[in-house]
VMD Tcl script that builds the backbone (N, CA, C; Angstrom):
set m [mol new atoms 441]
animate dup $m
set s [atomselect $m all]
$s set {name element resname resid chain x y z} {
  {N N UNK 1 A 5.304 -1.792 -56.084}
  {CA C UNK 1 A 6.146 -0.913 -54.644}
  {C C UNK 1 A 5.853 0.136 -53.613}
  {N N UNK 2 A 5.260 0.495 -54.337}
  {CA C UNK 2 A 4.259 1.516 -53.204}
  {C C UNK 2 A 3.668 0.165 -51.412}
  {N N UNK 3 A 3.240 -0.538 -52.694}
  {CA C UNK 3 A 2.369 -1.930 -51.230}
  {C C UNK 3 A 4.341 -2.162 -50.252}
  {N N UNK 4 A 4.671 -2.606 -51.029}
  {CA C UNK 4 A 6.316 -2.450 -49.597}
  {C C UNK 4 A 6.427 -1.788 -48.731}
  {N N UNK 5 A 6.619 -0.556 -49.517}
  {CA C UNK 5 A 6.706 0.824 -48.502}
  {C C UNK 5 A 5.591 0.615 -47.863}
  {N N UNK 6 A 4.125 1.289 -48.096}
  {CA C UNK 6 A 2.933 0.856 -47.025}
  {C C UNK 6 A 3.685 -0.302 -46.134}
  {N N UNK 7 A 3.570 -1.506 -46.353}
  {CA C UNK 7 A 4.553 -2.497 -45.249}
  {C C UNK 7 A 5.444 -2.054 -44.287}
  {N N UNK 8 A 6.379 -1.643 -45.033}
  {CA C UNK 8 A 7.562 -1.349 -43.671}
  {C C UNK 8 A 6.877 0.202 -43.157}
  {N N UNK 9 A 5.883 0.566 -43.431}
  {CA C UNK 9 A 5.839 2.017 -43.171}
  {C C UNK 9 A 5.041 1.067 -41.612}
  {N N UNK 10 A 3.859 0.379 -41.391}
  {CA C UNK 10 A 3.132 0.157 -41.184}
  {C C UNK 10 A 3.703 -0.959 -39.859}
  {N N UNK 11 A 4.966 -1.828 -40.346}
  {CA C UNK 11 A 5.957 -2.565 -39.227}
  {C C UNK 11 A 7.125 -1.951 -38.496}
  {N N UNK 12 A 7.173 -0.467 -39.065}
  {CA C UNK 12 A 7.448 0.637 -38.646}
  {C C UNK 12 A 7.078 1.177 -37.688}
  {N N UNK 13 A 5.457 1.908 -37.086}
  {CA C UNK 13 A 4.788 2.514 -36.507}
  {C C UNK 13 A 4.242 1.110 -35.602}
  {N N UNK 14 A 3.857 0.221 -36.184}
  {CA C UNK 14 A 3.849 -0.845 -35.016}
  {C C UNK 14 A 4.917 -1.012 -33.759}
  {N N UNK 15 A 6.644 -1.119 -34.101}
  {CA C UNK 15 A 7.149 -0.803 -33.032}
  {C C UNK 15 A 7.257 -0.477 -32.306}
  {N N UNK 16 A 6.742 1.063 -32.676}
  {CA C UNK 16 A 6.776 2.059 -32.303}
  {C C UNK 16 A 5.377 1.787 -31.164}
  {N N UNK 17 A 4.951 1.231 -31.508}
  {CA C UNK 17 A 3.681 1.389 -30.620}
  {C C UNK 17 A 4.465 0.948 -29.599}
  {N N UNK 18 A 4.535 -0.360 -29.927}
  {CA C UNK 18 A 4.416 -1.398 -28.807}
  {C C UNK 18 A 6.225 -1.065 -27.852}
  {N N UNK 19 A 7.184 -0.809 -28.721}
  {CA C UNK 19 A 8.275 -0.229 -27.497}
  {C C UNK 19 A 8.114 1.363 -26.397}
  {N N UNK 20 A 6.862 1.399 -27.351}
  {CA C UNK 20 A 6.429 3.073 -26.542}
  {C C UNK 20 A 5.459 3.109 -25.218}
  {N N UNK 21 A 5.375 2.272 -25.537}
  {CA C UNK 21 A 4.233 1.189 -24.137}
  {C C UNK 21 A 4.235 0.939 -23.352}
  {N N UNK 22 A 5.922 0.094 -23.293}
  {CA C UNK 22 A 6.321 -0.585 -21.877}
  {C C UNK 22 A 6.811 0.842 -20.600}
  {N N UNK 23 A 6.440 0.783 -20.007}
  {CA C UNK 23 A 8.191 1.397 -19.326}
  {C C UNK 23 A 8.956 1.239 -18.560}
  {N N UNK 24 A 9.565 2.555 -18.354}
  {CA C UNK 24 A 11.809 3.072 -18.616}
  {C C UNK 24 A 11.493 1.788 -18.351}
  {N N UNK 25 A 11.620 0.840 -17.468}
  {CA C UNK 25 A 12.255 -0.697 -16.751}
  {C C UNK 25 A 11.944 -1.997 -17.893}
  {N N UNK 26 A 10.863 -1.232 -18.946}
  {CA C UNK 26 A 10.364 -1.998 -19.480}
  {C C UNK 26 A 9.306 -3.887 -18.966}
  {N N UNK 27 A 8.581 -3.054 -17.869}
  {CA C UNK 27 A 7.613 -4.270 -17.767}
  {C C UNK 27 A 6.732 -2.662 -16.484}
  {N N UNK 28 A 5.835 -3.415 -16.489}
  {CA C UNK 28 A 5.079 -3.143 -15.646}
  {C C UNK 28 A 5.205 -3.269 -14.866}
  {N N UNK 29 A 5.462 -2.573 -13.551}
  {CA C UNK 29 A 5.427 -2.485 -11.966}
  {C C UNK 29 A 3.922 -3.367 -11.480}
  {N N UNK 30 A 4.220 -4.051 -11.009}
  {CA C UNK 30 A 3.084 -5.399 -9.482}
  {C C UNK 30 A 3.165 -4.159 -8.459}
  {N N UNK 31 A 1.282 -3.331 -8.828}
  {CA C UNK 31 A 1.224 -3.174 -6.881}
  {C C UNK 31 A 1.045 -3.753 -6.208}
  {N N UNK 32 A 0.977 -4.790 -5.477}
  {CA C UNK 32 A 2.040 -5.675 -4.685}
  {C C UNK 32 A 2.646 -5.830 -4.271}
  {N N UNK 33 A 3.932 -6.510 -5.575}
  {CA C UNK 33 A 5.408 -5.963 -4.510}
  {C C UNK 33 A 5.465 -4.529 -4.663}
  {N N UNK 34 A 5.129 -3.043 -4.883}
  {CA C UNK 34 A 5.224 -2.355 -4.058}
  {C C UNK 34 A 5.374 -2.231 -2.997}
  {N N UNK 35 A 4.071 -2.988 -2.926}
  {CA C UNK 35 A 3.069 -2.352 -1.893}
  {C C UNK 35 A 4.347 -2.692 0.266}
  {N N UNK 36 A 4.876 -4.643 -0.714}
  {CA C UNK 36 A 5.674 -5.672 0.260}
  {C C UNK 36 A 6.542 -4.776 -0.049}
  {N N UNK 37 A 7.336 -4.090 -0.702}
  {CA C UNK 37 A 8.407 -3.423 -0.823}
  {C C UNK 37 A 8.823 -2.150 0.495}
  {N N UNK 38 A 7.622 -1.607 0.610}
  {CA C UNK 38 A 7.254 -0.152 1.019}
  {C C UNK 38 A 7.273 -1.009 3.012}
  {N N UNK 39 A 6.397 -2.253 2.856}
  {CA C UNK 39 A 6.005 -2.692 4.156}
  {C C UNK 39 A 7.879 -3.076 4.348}
  {N N UNK 40 A 8.315 -4.180 3.667}
  {CA C UNK 40 A 9.757 -4.719 3.843}
  {C C UNK 40 A 10.722 -3.539 4.487}
  {N N UNK 41 A 10.660 -1.992 3.557}
  {CA C UNK 41 A 11.200 -0.759 4.469}
  {C C UNK 41 A 11.053 -0.024 5.991}
  {N N UNK 42 A 9.943 -0.124 6.331}
  {CA C UNK 42 A 9.376 0.440 6.447}
  {C C UNK 42 A 9.360 -1.052 8.236}
  {N N UNK 43 A 10.006 -1.639 7.791}
  {CA C UNK 43 A 10.434 -2.949 8.238}
  {C C UNK 43 A 11.710 -2.880 8.890}
  {N N UNK 44 A 12.313 -2.792 8.335}
  {CA C UNK 44 A 13.884 -2.140 8.630}
  {C C UNK 44 A 14.492 -1.446 9.707}
  {N N UNK 45 A 15.357 -2.224 10.314}
  {CA C UNK 45 A 15.721 -1.844 11.372}
  {C C UNK 45 A 15.535 -2.596 13.190}
  {N N UNK 46 A 15.686 -2.179 14.064}
  {CA C UNK 46 A 15.958 -2.749 14.826}
  {C C UNK 46 A 14.180 -2.669 16.218}
  {N N UNK 47 A 13.769 -3.458 15.951}
  {CA C UNK 47 A 13.170 -3.661 17.169}
  {C C UNK 47 A 13.189 -3.985 18.569}
  {N N UNK 48 A 12.802 -3.532 19.933}
  {CA C UNK 48 A 12.672 -4.034 21.160}
  {C C UNK 48 A 11.240 -4.990 21.679}
  {N N UNK 49 A 11.187 -6.086 21.731}
  {CA C UNK 49 A 10.186 -6.645 22.797}
  {C C UNK 49 A 9.318 -6.288 23.899}
  {N N UNK 50 A 7.979 -6.261 23.188}
  {CA C UNK 50 A 6.732 -4.855 24.628}
  {C C UNK 50 A 6.280 -6.987 25.638}
  {N N UNK 51 A 5.499 -7.017 24.874}
  {CA C UNK 51 A 5.078 -8.236 25.218}
  {C C UNK 51 A 4.294 -9.360 24.051}
  {N N UNK 52 A 4.219 -10.689 24.467}
  {CA C UNK 52 A 3.545 -11.104 23.515}
  {C C UNK 52 A 2.880 -12.574 24.391}
  {N N UNK 53 A 1.698 -12.026 24.167}
  {CA C UNK 53 A 1.230 -13.135 24.752}
  {C C UNK 53 A 0.602 -14.352 24.003}
  {N N UNK 54 A 1.561 -16.185 24.327}
  {CA C UNK 54 A 0.075 -16.699 23.703}
  {C C UNK 54 A -0.472 -17.493 24.010}
  {N N UNK 55 A -1.676 -17.938 22.546}
  {CA C UNK 55 A -2.359 -18.158 22.262}
  {C C UNK 55 A -3.058 -20.011 23.254}
  {N N UNK 56 A -1.435 -20.407 23.235}
  {CA C UNK 56 A -2.120 -21.816 24.110}
  {C C UNK 56 A -0.687 -21.540 24.891}
  {N N UNK 57 A -0.891 -22.222 26.103}
  {CA C UNK 57 A 0.015 -22.087 27.160}
  {C C UNK 57 A 1.796 -22.719 26.776}
  {N N UNK 58 A 2.444 -21.602 27.205}
  {CA C UNK 58 A 4.094 -23.029 26.581}
  {C C UNK 58 A 3.828 -23.744 27.822}
  {N N UNK 59 A 5.148 -24.410 27.568}
  {CA C UNK 59 A 5.948 -25.860 28.558}
  {C C UNK 59 A 6.067 -24.787 29.688}
  {N N UNK 60 A 6.157 -25.055 30.990}
  {CA C UNK 60 A 6.900 -23.966 32.035}
  {C C UNK 60 A 8.370 -23.079 32.094}
  {N N UNK 61 A 9.185 -23.664 31.289}
  {CA C UNK 61 A 10.440 -23.535 30.923}
  {C C UNK 61 A 10.210 -22.021 29.228}
  {N N UNK 62 A 9.551 -23.057 28.768}
  {CA C UNK 62 A 9.519 -21.866 27.965}
  {C C UNK 62 A 9.170 -20.784 27.822}
  {N N UNK 63 A 7.948 -20.919 28.907}
  {CA C UNK 63 A 6.902 -19.683 29.033}
  {C C UNK 63 A 8.417 -18.589 30.153}
  {N N UNK 64 A 9.006 -19.560 30.857}
  {CA C UNK 64 A 9.441 -18.030 31.641}
  {C C UNK 64 A 10.727 -17.339 30.461}
  {N N UNK 65 A 11.314 -18.943 30.029}
  {CA C UNK 65 A 12.465 -17.915 29.075}
  {C C UNK 65 A 11.561 -16.928 27.930}
  {N N UNK 66 A 10.136 -16.845 27.855}
  {CA C UNK 66 A 9.775 -16.122 27.434}
  {C C UNK 66 A 9.240 -14.228 28.013}
  {N N UNK 67 A 9.230 -14.719 29.863}
  {CA C UNK 67 A 8.569 -13.718 29.867}
  {C C UNK 67 A 10.595 -12.780 29.922}
  {N N UNK 68 A 11.298 -13.818 30.918}
  {CA C UNK 68 A 12.582 -12.633 30.954}
  {C C UNK 68 A 12.980 -11.527 29.372}
  {N N UNK 69 A 11.888 -12.116 28.109}
  {CA C UNK 69 A 12.109 -11.149 26.920}
  {C C UNK 69 A 12.111 -10.090 27.123}
  {N N UNK 70 A 11.375 -9.697 27.915}
  {CA C UNK 70 A 10.105 -8.615 27.367}
  {C C UNK 70 A 10.543 -7.151 28.358}
  {N N UNK 71 A 11.540 -6.188 26.786}
  {CA C UNK 71 A 12.060 -4.962 26.661}
  {C C UNK 71 A 13.239 -5.409 27.127}
  {N N UNK 72 A 13.650 -6.096 26.843}
  {CA C UNK 72 A 15.648 -6.735 26.357}
  {C C UNK 72 A 15.250 -7.596 24.692}
  {N N UNK 73 A 14.851 -8.769 24.776}
  {CA C UNK 73 A 15.004 -9.572 23.582}
  {C C UNK 73 A 14.988 -8.440 22.361}
  {N N UNK 74 A 15.509 -8.070 21.437}
  {CA C UNK 74 A 16.562 -6.669 19.928}
  {C C UNK 74 A 15.722 -7.671 19.488}
  {N N UNK 75 A 15.465 -7.803 17.947}
  {CA C UNK 75 A 14.286 -8.027 17.292}
  {C C UNK 75 A 14.872 -7.866 15.386}
  {N N UNK 76 A 15.699 -7.272 15.318}
  {CA C UNK 76 A 16.798 -6.886 14.306}
  {C C UNK 76 A 16.190 -7.488 12.592}
  {N N UNK 77 A 15.750 -6.577 11.821}
  {CA C UNK 77 A 15.251 -6.336 10.044}
  {C C UNK 77 A 15.725 -6.817 8.965}
  {N N UNK 78 A 16.407 -6.732 8.408}
  {CA C UNK 78 A 17.682 -6.654 7.588}
  {C C UNK 78 A 16.926 -6.179 6.029}
  {N N UNK 79 A 15.883 -6.943 5.827}
  {CA C UNK 79 A 15.712 -6.627 4.382}
  {C C UNK 79 A 15.452 -7.964 3.498}
  {N N UNK 80 A 16.461 -9.022 4.151}
  {CA C UNK 80 A 15.748 -10.308 3.944}
  {C C UNK 80 A 16.265 -11.443 4.997}
  {N N UNK 81 A 16.853 -10.694 6.694}
  {CA C UNK 81 A 17.256 -11.983 7.828}
  {C C UNK 81 A 17.200 -11.264 8.434}
  {N N UNK 82 A 15.662 -11.632 9.725}
  {CA C UNK 82 A 15.943 -11.641 11.464}
  {C C UNK 82 A 16.784 -11.103 11.788}
  {N N UNK 83 A 17.284 -10.884 12.756}
  {CA C UNK 83 A 18.183 -11.295 14.151}
  {C C UNK 83 A 17.525 -10.779 15.444}
  {N N UNK 84 A 17.271 -11.987 15.666}
  {CA C UNK 84 A 16.435 -12.223 17.570}
  {C C UNK 84 A 17.498 -12.397 18.832}
  {N N UNK 85 A 17.972 -11.603 19.592}
  {CA C UNK 85 A 18.828 -11.772 20.897}
  {C C UNK 85 A 18.653 -10.426 22.047}
  {N N UNK 86 A 18.797 -11.532 22.284}
  {CA C UNK 86 A 18.071 -12.156 23.814}
  {C C UNK 86 A 18.469 -12.433 25.709}
  {N N UNK 87 A 18.617 -12.731 26.682}
  {CA C UNK 87 A 18.675 -13.922 27.162}
  {C C UNK 87 A 17.753 -14.495 27.367}
  {N N UNK 88 A 19.690 -15.344 26.753}
  {CA C UNK 88 A 19.365 -16.547 26.283}
  {C C UNK 88 A 19.528 -17.355 25.161}
  {N N UNK 89 A 18.767 -16.030 23.825}
  {CA C UNK 89 A 18.658 -16.078 23.162}
  {C C UNK 89 A 19.182 -15.281 21.406}
  {N N UNK 90 A 19.272 -16.076 20.961}
  {CA C UNK 90 A 20.032 -15.259 20.020}
  {C C UNK 90 A 20.140 -15.426 18.408}
  {N N UNK 91 A 19.325 -15.605 17.535}
  {CA C UNK 91 A 19.028 -16.701 16.945}
  {C C UNK 91 A 18.973 -15.834 15.545}
  {N N UNK 92 A 19.148 -16.462 14.210}
  {CA C UNK 92 A 18.778 -15.616 12.639}
  {C C UNK 92 A 18.383 -16.646 11.875}
  {N N UNK 93 A 17.292 -15.450 11.770}
  {CA C UNK 93 A 15.784 -16.689 10.309}
  {C C UNK 93 A 15.589 -15.307 9.281}
  {N N UNK 94 A 16.217 -16.355 8.336}
  {CA C UNK 94 A 15.471 -15.375 7.530}
  {C C UNK 94 A 13.890 -15.328 7.111}
  {N N UNK 95 A 13.337 -14.291 6.600}
  {CA C UNK 95 A 12.106 -13.607 6.223}
  {C C UNK 95 A 11.951 -13.247 4.508}
  {N N UNK 96 A 10.696 -13.006 5.084}
  {CA C UNK 96 A 9.905 -12.395 3.638}
  {C C UNK 96 A 8.787 -12.064 3.846}
  {N N UNK 97 A 8.635 -10.365 3.632}
  {CA C UNK 97 A 6.550 -9.781 3.684}
  {C C UNK 97 A 6.400 -10.985 2.247}
  {N N UNK 98 A 5.357 -11.152 2.972}
  {CA C UNK 98 A 4.346 -12.372 1.322}
  {C C UNK 98 A 3.209 -11.140 0.891}
  {N N UNK 99 A 3.013 -10.519 1.984}
  {CA C UNK 99 A 2.277 -9.251 0.970}
  {C C UNK 99 A 1.783 -8.168 2.477}
  {N N UNK 100 A 1.265 -6.549 1.395}
  {CA C UNK 100 A 1.551 -5.635 1.935}
  {C C UNK 100 A 0.292 -5.247 1.765}
  {N N UNK 101 A -1.110 -3.690 3.067}
  {CA C UNK 101 A -1.460 -3.833 2.715}
  {C C UNK 101 A -1.613 -2.331 3.855}
  {N N UNK 102 A -0.904 -0.869 3.479}
  {CA C UNK 102 A -0.919 0.364 3.982}
  {C C UNK 102 A -0.203 0.130 5.371}
  {N N UNK 103 A -0.454 -0.131 6.265}
  {CA C UNK 103 A -0.197 -0.481 7.426}
  {C C UNK 103 A 0.380 -2.314 7.518}
  {N N UNK 104 A -0.449 -2.965 7.237}
  {CA C UNK 104 A -0.669 -3.776 7.180}
  {C C UNK 104 A -0.211 -4.632 6.585}
  {N N UNK 105 A 1.339 -6.113 7.487}
  {CA C UNK 105 A 1.378 -6.469 6.298}
  {C C UNK 105 A 1.622 -7.996 6.894}
  {N N UNK 106 A 2.158 -9.551 5.863}
  {CA C UNK 106 A 1.899 -10.787 6.220}
  {C C UNK 106 A 3.818 -10.956 6.746}
  {N N UNK 107 A 4.608 -11.431 7.034}
  {CA C UNK 107 A 5.198 -12.371 6.813}
  {C C UNK 107 A 5.776 -13.043 8.160}
  {N N UNK 108 A 6.996 -14.573 6.800}
  {CA C UNK 108 A 6.882 -16.021 7.061}
  {C C UNK 108 A 7.970 -16.286 7.546}
  {N N UNK 109 A 8.821 -16.912 8.461}
  {CA C UNK 109 A 10.047 -16.410 8.502}
  {C C UNK 109 A 10.375 -18.033 7.981}
  {N N UNK 110 A 11.642 -18.610 8.184}
  {CA C UNK 110 A 11.856 -19.669 7.986}
  {C C UNK 110 A 12.816 -20.479 9.348}
  {N N UNK 111 A 12.622 -21.284 9.589}
  {CA C UNK 111 A 13.924 -22.046 10.891}
  {C C UNK 111 A 15.135 -22.410 9.898}
  {N N UNK 112 A 16.340 -23.204 10.766}
  {CA C UNK 112 A 17.281 -24.239 9.677}
  {C C UNK 112 A 16.550 -24.896 9.571}
  {N N UNK 113 A 16.319 -25.452 9.153}
  {CA C UNK 113 A 15.182 -27.097 8.560}
  {C C UNK 113 A 13.963 -26.864 7.063}
  {N N UNK 114 A 13.833 -25.338 7.640}
  {CA C UNK 114 A 13.222 -24.823 6.621}
  {C C UNK 114 A 11.686 -25.231 6.599}
  {N N UNK 115 A 11.163 -24.940 7.882}
  {CA C UNK 115 A 10.206 -24.750 8.571}
  {C C UNK 115 A 9.947 -23.611 8.634}
  {N N UNK 116 A 8.119 -22.922 8.560}
  {CA C UNK 116 A 7.753 -21.810 7.954}
  {C C UNK 116 A 7.172 -21.543 9.515}
  {N N UNK 117 A 6.988 -20.428 9.965}
  {CA C UNK 117 A 5.954 -19.169 10.623}
  {C C UNK 117 A 5.527 -18.546 10.009}
  {N N UNK 118 A 4.595 -18.264 10.264}
  {CA C UNK 118 A 4.106 -16.707 9.588}
  {C C UNK 118 A 3.731 -15.886 10.840}
  {N N UNK 119 A 3.164 -14.249 10.312}
  {CA C UNK 119 A 3.021 -13.613 11.889}
  {C C UNK 119 A 2.485 -12.320 10.544}
  {N N UNK 120 A 0.918 -11.760 11.202}
  {CA C UNK 120 A 0.867 -11.426 10.506}
  {C C UNK 120 A 0.746 -9.825 11.355}
  {N N UNK 121 A 0.966 -8.578 11.418}
  {CA C UNK 121 A 0.939 -7.024 11.559}
  {C C UNK 121 A 0.760 -5.487 10.727}
  {N N UNK 122 A 0.115 -4.901 12.060}
  {CA C UNK 122 A -0.181 -3.578 11.633}
  {C C UNK 122 A 0.912 -2.276 12.649}
  {N N UNK 123 A 1.340 -1.466 11.767}
  {CA C UNK 123 A 2.123 -1.093 12.945}
  {C C UNK 123 A 1.387 -0.135 12.956}
  {N N UNK 124 A 1.946 0.683 14.237}
  {CA C UNK 124 A 1.052 0.809 14.394}
  {C C UNK 124 A 1.830 2.544 15.692}
  {N N UNK 125 A 2.113 3.863 15.044}
  {CA C UNK 125 A 2.938 4.989 15.280}
  {C C UNK 125 A 4.632 4.066 15.713}
  {N N UNK 126 A 5.109 4.197 16.278}
  {CA C UNK 126 A 6.237 2.758 17.059}
  {C C UNK 126 A 6.113 2.074 16.989}
  {N N UNK 127 A 5.370 0.825 17.029}
  {CA C UNK 127 A 4.843 0.218 17.053}
  {C C UNK 127 A 4.677 -0.816 16.003}
  {N N UNK 128 A 4.934 -2.122 16.698}
  {CA C UNK 128 A 4.704 -3.342 14.964}
  {C C UNK 128 A 3.626 -4.404 15.545}
  {N N UNK 129 A 2.517 -4.266 15.750}
  {CA C UNK 129 A 1.389 -5.188 16.853}
  {C C UNK 129 A 2.127 -6.294 16.111}
  {N N UNK 130 A 1.316 -7.734 16.473}
  {CA C UNK 130 A 1.790 -8.390 15.519}
  {C C UNK 130 A 1.098 -10.201 16.103}
  {N N UNK 131 A 0.564 -11.138 15.173}
  {CA C UNK 131 A -0.280 -12.277 15.758}
  {C C UNK 131 A 0.420 -13.613 15.167}
  {N N UNK 132 A 1.427 -13.484 15.753}
  {CA C UNK 132 A 2.370 -15.598 15.236}
  {C C UNK 132 A 1.005 -16.921 15.415}
  {N N UNK 133 A 0.119 -16.938 13.621}
  {CA C UNK 133 A -0.468 -18.123 13.333}
  {C C UNK 133 A 0.415 -19.265 13.278}
  {N N UNK 134 A 1.630 -20.086 13.896}
  {CA C UNK 134 A 2.363 -20.956 13.336}
  {C C UNK 134 A 2.696 -21.591 15.362}
  {N N UNK 135 A 2.113 -23.075 15.988}
  {CA C UNK 135 A 2.624 -23.245 17.018}
  {C C UNK 135 A 3.946 -23.311 16.325}
  {N N UNK 136 A 4.669 -23.455 18.072}
  {CA C UNK 136 A 5.059 -23.292 19.456}
  {C C UNK 136 A 4.458 -21.398 19.782}
  {N N UNK 137 A 4.604 -20.206 18.114}
  {CA C UNK 137 A 4.134 -19.044 18.205}
  {C C UNK 137 A 2.986 -18.515 18.053}
  {N N UNK 138 A 1.722 -19.468 18.897}
  {CA C UNK 138 A 0.800 -18.725 17.451}
  {C C UNK 138 A 0.442 -17.672 18.921}
  {N N UNK 139 A -0.268 -16.234 19.310}
  {CA C UNK 139 A -0.261 -15.486 20.266}
  {C C UNK 139 A 0.566 -13.570 19.079}
  {N N UNK 140 A -0.076 -13.332 20.702}
  {CA C UNK 140 A -0.127 -11.905 19.860}
  {C C UNK 140 A 0.695 -11.114 20.944}
  {N N UNK 141 A 1.263 -9.841 20.337}
  {CA C UNK 141 A 2.275 -9.648 21.042}
  {C C UNK 141 A 2.670 -7.845 20.373}
  {N N UNK 142 A 3.070 -7.605 20.962}
  {CA C UNK 142 A 3.515 -5.933 20.239}
  {C C UNK 142 A 5.908 -5.850 19.786}
  {N N UNK 143 A 6.190 -4.983 19.232}
  {CA C UNK 143 A 7.272 -4.443 19.437}
  {C C UNK 143 A 7.369 -3.609 19.558}
  {N N UNK 144 A 8.322 -2.737 19.600}
  {CA C UNK 144 A 8.657 -1.255 19.382}
  {C C UNK 144 A 9.909 -0.781 19.102}
  {N N UNK 145 A 10.128 -0.071 18.324}
  {CA C UNK 145 A 10.723 0.763 16.830}
  {C C UNK 145 A 11.926 1.319 18.333}
  {N N UNK 146 A 13.333 0.683 17.925}
  {CA C UNK 146 A 14.382 1.530 18.630}
  {C C UNK 146 A 15.271 2.615 17.614}
  {N N UNK 147 A 15.295 1.839 17.444}
  {CA C UNK 147 A 15.898 2.443 15.467}
  {C C UNK 147 A 15.555 2.335 14.366}
}
mol reanalyze $m
mol bondsrecalc $m
mol representation Tube
mol addrep $m
C-alpha cells in the first residue's frame, strides 16, 4: 500500500511540473514569429511611392507608367493584403512578412496566378527603403508613410 501511494504522489508531482512549465498559452513563443508580427504591424497603413530605380531597364511603356507613379501611387498594407492605387494602376496582392529583424524585413507577395515576388526592406524613420528581388521588379525604391 505505501508503494502505491508513493507512485501516485510521484505521478501527481510529474503532472504539476509538466503543466507548470508551459507558458500561459500552452506553447512557447517563437522569437522569429514575434519579430514578423511586429514588422507586419509596423508595415500596416498607407504609404506613398517616392522612388524606384529598376536594376534592369524596363520597356518604354512600363518605364513611363512607373515614372508617373512617383508621389502619386498609394500602397496600403492591412496585415494580409497589399493594395496599390495610382495613375492607371489598381491592384491587390496577398503578402506575408517572411522574416524580420529589428528595422529590417523580408516580404513575399503573390499575384493572381500564384507567382511570387520577394522584396526586402528597412524602416528608416517614416520611410521604408526596399529592394525588389524578382523580375521585372528588381531594383530599389522608397515608400513614405502617409498614415
